C-alpha positions in Angstrom: 13.8 34.6 69.3 16.6 32.1 69.0 14.5 29.5 70.8 11.7 30.0 68.3 14.1 29.7 65.3 15.6 26.5 66.8 12.1 25.1 67.3 11.2 25.8 63.7 14.4 23.9 62.5 13.4 20.9 64.7 9.9 20.9 63.2 11.2 21.1 59.6 13.6 18.3 60.2 10.8 16.1 61.7 8.5 16.8 58.7 11.4 16.0 56.3 12.1 12.7 58.1 8.4 11.7 58.1 8.0 12.5 54.4 11.1 10.6 53.5 10.0 7.6 55.6 6.5 7.6 53.9 8.0 7.8 50.5 10.4 5.0 51.2 7.6 2.8 52.5 5.6 3.6 49.4 8.3 2.6 47.0 9.1 -0.6 49.0 5.5 -1.6 49.0 5.3 -0.9 45.2 8.3 -3.3 44.8 6.8 -6.0 47.0 5.9 -9.4 45.4 2.2 -8.5 45.6 2.7 -5.3 43.7 5.1 -7.0 41.3 2.5 -9.6 40.4 0.2 -6.8 39.4 -2.4 -7.4 42.2 -4.2 -4.4 43.4 -4.5 -3.6 47.1 -6.9 -1.3 48.9 -4.2 1.2 49.7 -2.6 1.2 46.3 -5.0 0.2 43.5 -2.2 0.7 40.9 1.1 0.0 42.5 4.1 1.1 40.6 7.8 0.3 40.9 10.6 2.9 40.7 13.4 0.9 39.0 16.1 3.6 39.2 16.5 6.8 41.1 15.0 9.5 38.9 17.7 12.3 39.0 16.6 15.3 37.0 18.9 18.0 35.7 16.0 20.4 36.3 14.0 19.2 39.3 12.0 22.4 39.7 10.7 22.3 36.1 7.3 21.0 35.0 6.8 17.5 33.8 6.0 16.6 30.1 4.5 13.5 28.6 4.9 11.4 25.5 2.3 8.7 24.9 2.6 5.8 22.5 -0.9 5.0 21.1 -1.3 1.3 20.1 -1.1 -0.9 23.2 -1.1 2.1 25.6 -4.2 4.2 24.8 -6.0 1.7 22.5 -5.9 -1.9 21.4 -7.1 -2.0 17.8 -10.5 -0.2 17.7 -11.0 -0.4 21.5 -10.0 2.6 23.7 -8.6 1.4 27.0 -10.6 2.9 29.9 -7.3 3.7 31.7 -6.5 6.0 28.8 -9.6 8.1 29.4 -8.7 8.3 33.1 -5.1 9.3 32.3 -6.3 12.1 30.0 -8.6 13.5 32.7 -5.7 13.7 35.1 -3.7 15.8 32.6 -6.5 18.2 31.6 -8.5 20.9 33.5 -12.2 20.9 33.9 -12.5 23.2 30.9 -10.4 20.9 28.7 -7.0 22.7 28.8 -3.8 20.7 29.1 -2.0 21.0 32.5 1.3 20.0 31.0 2.9 19.6 27.6 1.9 16.3 25.9 2.7 14.6 22.6 1.4 11.4 21.1 4.4 9.7 19.5 3.6 6.5 17.6 5.4 4.2 15.1 2.1 4.0 13.2 1.0 6.3 10.4 -0.8 6.3 7.1 -2.7 9.5 7.6 -1.7 13.2 8.0 -1.1 14.6 11.4 -4.3 16.7 11.3 -6.4 13.6 10.6 -4.7 11.7 13.5 -5.3 14.6 15.9 -9.0 14.6 15.0 -9.2 10.8 15.6 -7.4 11.1 19.0 -9.6 14.0 20.0 -12.7 12.0 19.3 -11.6 8.8 20.9 -9.9 10.2 24.0 -12.4 13.0 24.7 -9.7 15.7 24.8 -8.5 18.4 22.3 -5.5 17.1 20.5 -3.8 19.4 17.9 -1.6 18.4 15.0 1.3 19.9 16.8 0.9 17.2 19.5 1.1 14.3 17.0 4.3 12.6 15.8 3.7 9.7 13.4 6.4 7.4 12.2 6.7 9.3 9.0 6.4 12.8 10.5 10.3 13.3 10.7 10.4 12.6 7.0 9.4 16.2 6.6 13.1 17.0 7.1 13.9 15.2 3.8 11.7 17.5 1.7 14.5 20.0 1.1 16.5 17.3 -0.6 13.8 15.3 -2.3 11.1 17.8 -3.2 11.9 17.6 -7.0 13.3 14.1 -7.2 11.4 11.0 -8.1 10.4 9.2 -4.9 8.6 5.8 -4.5 6.4 5.5 -1.4 5.2 2.2 0.1 2.6 1.7 2.8 -1.1 1.4 3.6 -3.5 4.3 4.2 -3.2 7.7 2.4 0.6 7.8 2.3 0.8 9.1 -1.2 -1.2 12.3 -0.3 0.7 12.5 3.0 4.0 12.6 1.1 2.6 15.3 -1.2 1.4 17.3 1.8 5.0 17.3 3.1 6.1 18.8 -0.2 7.3 15.9 -2.3 6.2 16.8 -5.8 7.4 13.8 -8.0 6.1 10.9 -6.0 4.4 7.6 -6.9 3.1 4.7 -4.9 4.2 1.1 -5.3 0.6 0.3 -6.3 0.9 2.8 -9.2 4.3 1.3 -10.2 2.9 -2.3 -10.2 -0.2 -1.3 -12.0 1.9 0.3 -14.8 3.7 -3.0 -15.4 1.5 -5.8 -14.1 4.0 -8.6 -15.2 6.3 -7.4 -12.5 4.0 -8.6 -9.8 1.9 -11.5 -11.3 0.4 -12.5 -8.0 -1.0 -9.1 -7.2 -4.3 -7.6 -8.5 -5.0 -4.0 -9.5 -8.7 -3.1 -9.7 -9.7 -0.8 -12.5 -11.7 2.4 -11.8 -14.9 0.7 -12.7 -14.3 -2.3 -10.4 -15.5 -2.4 -6.8 -12.8 -2.0 -4.2 -12.1 -5.3 -2.4 -13.2 -5.5 1.2 -9.6 -6.2 2.2 -8.7 -2.7 0.8 -11.6 -0.9 2.5 -10.9 -2.4 5.9 -7.3 -1.5 6.9 -6.0 -3.7 9.8 -2.9 -2.3 11.3 -1.3 0.1 13.8 -2.7 3.6 13.6 -3.6 3.4 9.9 -7.0 4.3 8.4 -8.2 5.3 5.0 -9.8 8.7 4.6 -13.6 8.9 4.3 -15.2 8.9 0.9 -15.3 12.7 0.9 -11.6 12.8 1.4 -11.9 14.6 4.8 -8.6 15.2 6.5 -6.5 14.0 3.5 -4.2 16.9 4.0 -2.7 19.6 1.7 -1.7 17.1 -0.8 -5.2 16.9 -2.4 -7.7 14.1 -2.3 -10.9 15.9 -1.6 -13.9 14.3 -3.3 -12.0 11.2 -4.5 -13.8 7.9 -4.4 -12.6 4.9 -2.5 -11.9 3.2 -5.8 -9.5 6.0 -6.8 -7.7 5.7 -3.5 -7.4 1.9 -3.7 -6.5 1.6 -7.4 -3.8 4.2 -7.4 -5.6 6.6 -9.8 -4.8 9.6 -7.6 -4.6 13.1 -8.9 -1.1 14.2 -9.7 -1.0 17.8 -8.6 0.8 20.1 -10.9 0.5 17.9 -14.0 -2.9 19.1 -15.3 -4.6 15.7 -15.5 -6.0 13.5 -12.8 -5.6 10.3 -14.8 -1.9 10.6 -15.8 0.1 7.5 -15.0 3.3 8.6 -13.3 5.2 5.8 -15.0 3.8 5.6 -18.5 2.9 9.2 -19.0 5.4 11.0 -16.8 8.4 8.6 -17.1 9.0 8.2 -13.3 11.0 5.1 -12.5 12.5 5.0 -16.0 16.1 5.7 -17.2 15.0 9.3 -17.9 13.8 9.8 -14.3 15.1 7.0 -12.1 13.8 6.7 -8.5 16.1 8.5 -6.1 14.6 7.3 -2.8 12.2 4.7 -1.5 10.2 5.7 1.5 8.4 2.9 3.4 6.0 5.1 5.3 3.8 2.4 6.9 3.4 -1.3 6.8 2.5 -2.3 3.2 -0.9 -3.8 2.4 0.7 -6.2 -0.1 4.1 -7.4 1.2 4.8 -9.5 -1.9 4.1 -6.6 -4.3 6.1 -4.1 -2.4 9.1 -6.4 -1.6 9.3 -7.4 -5.2 9.1 -3.8 -6.6 11.5 -2.3 -4.0 14.1 -5.0 -4.7 13.6 -4.3 -8.5 14.2 -0.6 -7.9 17.2 -1.1 -5.7 19.0 -3.6 -7.9 18.1 -1.5 -11.0 19.4 1.7 -9.4 16.0 3.4 -9.7 14.7 1.6 -12.8 12.8 -1.6 -12.0 13.2 -3.0 -15.5 17.0 -2.5 -15.5 19.5 -5.2 -14.5 22.1 -4.7 -11.9 24.8 -5.1 -14.6 23.1 -2.5 -16.7 22.9 0.0 -13.8 26.6 -0.6 -13.1 27.5 -0.1 -16.7 26.1 3.4 -16.8 27.4 4.3 -13.3 23.9 4.9 -11.9 23.8 6.1 -8.3 22.4 3.8 -5.6 18.9 4.3 -4.4 18.3 5.4 -0.8 15.9 3.2 1.2 14.2 4.7 4.3 11.9 2.8 6.7 9.6 4.8 8.9 10.1 2.5 11.9 11.8 -0.8 12.9 9.0 -2.4 14.9 9.2 -6.2 14.6 5.9 -6.5 16.6 2.9 -4.5 17.6 -0.3 -5.3 19.5 -4.0 -5.2 18.5 -7.1 -7.1 19.6 -5.5 -10.4 18.8 -4.1 -12.2 21.9 -0.6 -12.6 20.3 1.6 -9.8 18.9 1.5 -9.1 15.2 4.4 -8.6 12.7 5.2 -4.9 12.0 7.2 -2.9 9.5 10.4 -4.2 11.1 9.5 -7.7 9.9 8.9 -6.3 6.4 12.3 -4.6 6.5 14.0 -7.8 7.5 12.3 -9.5 4.5 13.3 -6.9 2.0 16.9 -6.7 3.2 17.2 -10.5 3.3 15.9 -10.8 -0.2 18.2 -8.1 -1.5 21.1 -9.9 0.1 20.1 -13.2 -1.6 19.8 -11.4 -4.9 23.2 -9.7 -4.6 25.4 -12.4 -3.0 25.1 -11.1 0.6 25.3 -7.4 0.0 23.2 -4.8 1.8 21.7 -1.7 0.2 24.2 1.1 0.3 21.9 3.6 1.9 19.4 2.3 4.5 17.9 4.5 7.2 15.4 3.7 9.9 13.2 6.4 11.4 10.7 6.0 14.3 11.3 4.8 17.8 13.9 4.0 19.2 15.8 6.1 16.7 16.6 9.7 17.8 14.7 11.7 15.1 11.2 11.6 16.8 12.6 12.3 20.2 14.4 15.5 19.0 11.2 16.6 17.3 9.2 15.8 20.5 11.5 18.0 22.5 10.9 21.0 20.3 7.2 20.5 20.3 7.0 20.0 24.1 9.0 23.2 24.7 6.8 25.2 22.4 3.7 23.9 24.3 5.2 24.8 27.6 5.6 28.4 26.5 2.1 28.4 25.0 0.6 27.1 28.3 2.4 29.8 30.2 4.2 27.3 32.5 6.9 28.8 34.8 10.1 27.5 33.3 13.3 27.7 35.3 16.5 29.1 33.7 18.7 26.3 32.5 22.1 26.1 30.9 22.3 25.8 27.1 21.4 22.3 25.9 19.3 21.5 29.0 15.6 21.2 28.8 13.6 22.9 31.5 11.5 19.8 32.4 11.8 17.8 35.6 11.1 14.8 33.3 9.7 13.8 29.9 7.7 10.7 30.8 7.6 8.4 27.7 4.8 5.9 28.2 5.0 2.9 26.0 4.2 -0.9 25.7 7.1 -2.0 23.5 10.5 -2.4 25.3 12.5 -2.5 22.1 11.0 0.7 20.7 9.5 2.8 23.5 11.8 1.9 26.4 15.0 1.7 24.4 14.3 5.0 22.7 13.5 6.9 25.8 16.6 5.4 27.6 18.8 6.4 24.7 17.3 9.9 24.4 18.9 10.8 27.8 17.8 13.3 30.4 15.2 14.4 31.0 13.5 11.4 29.3 12.1 8.8 31.6 11.0 5.5 30.2 7.7 4.1 31.5 6.6 0.6 30.6 3.0 -0.6 30.7 1.5 -4.1 30.4 -1.4 -3.4 28.1 0.3 -4.0 24.8 3.4 -5.8 23.5 5.0 -6.4 26.9 3.3 -9.0 29.0 6.2 -10.3 31.1 7.5 -12.5 32.5 8.3 -10.2 35.4 7.3 -6.6 36.1 9.9 -5.2 33.8 11.9 -6.1 30.6 15.3 -7.7 31.3 16.8 -6.5 28.0 15.4 -3.0 27.7 14.6 -2.1 31.3 12.3 0.8 31.9 13.0 3.3 34.7 9.3 2.9 35.8 7.1 -0.2 35.3 3.4 0.0 35.8 0.2 -1.8 34.9 -1.4 0.8 32.6 -1.3 4.4 31.4 -3.4 5.8 34.3 -0.8 4.3 36.7 1.9 5.8 34.5 0.5 9.3 34.9 0.1 8.7 38.7 3.7 7.6 39.0 5.0 10.6 36.9 3.1 13.1 38.9 4.3 11.5 42.2 7.9 11.7 41.1 7.3 15.3 39.9 6.0 16.4 43.3 8.8 14.5 45.1 11.6 16.1 42.9 10.0 19.6 43.2 9.8 19.2 47.0 13.4 18.1 47.2 14.6 21.0 45.0 13.1 23.5 47.5 14.7 22.1 50.6 
């Protein structure tokens, strides 16, 4: 009996040694110059490099995934074939998710329901609104404070109705503000209800932003069903709760006046008219909520400062164009620089950035992923308070300054995974400034790497 037990121990040690040797060879081959150059081999069509040892506080837990969208799953209007392959790896034959998944993007401009529908159609999987985190989704937490206060929103897409669907009740768009006083933005145009919507307005070019269809489908709880494209583009949007669909929020309701000064400016997506929005936002900031008021006049009455919130700090993003494009971070730099020039080098008193790499979307993602794990019936190990029961949350992104930095700062069990199909194109296999823990060619390779590390950690936890 003792001999049999001793033989079993020798066999287990031999298997352990063999598996460790194979794993080491695999990682070394992934880090070889051939793999680093991104060249496929017959043995490893998608080689990946493990940059740091992936120590998990909960190695026996299931994996979870967070996917950026632009530059990872799509480029502009083109769905990357590797994205479809990745989704197949994460779903069963009947379309159920194997693991918790969220789609976390610094884009926006539509409600979460509409984005979930779009992703479902394009990726061929069922995506629910609870799996979608847009750049402005964490702004829901501001509603308790801002629900009844005058709020100015900026951005392309249907951001006005998105803000209303979140619960903001006294909200107006920069387009409405500019249209109420056209002399404030003499180089911008504001079509009337009877004018045709310009083609530039109908076609929205930018990260994860699209206008609702003419029937208003998916516009969200904030209204919009049945509105024409002209209404959406011109700013003649129904003001729920005020009884008339043609009331001007400035001239008729007095928003952005001394009676009802703007409390907060929310830049929810990249604006469609940077000149108009930069001008009006600076007017509102220097006038303490009233664009027609001077800074001296605001100071004389002791008016409180306006809060300024940007939904993301992305300087660059990737679409079909071969070079990266300026994002909302570039617009923010412009606004803050202009404000500084106007005020002798000052910075607005209250400036907040949401979106990756800031912590708000990561904390929200953790709550959503944990809820999904329960709903999927996954066996979750018991963990101490404050520890998530995942072996890893693999954050797949293309932008080192946003996706990688954010996941690295989020801490365990987040694992940053960098792909080369978007903003990051080298040089090298990884970013020298914001270094990902795993660097791969594309999102399918990212899923392969994550599942490989999950199996490895689970095996080690059972030894």
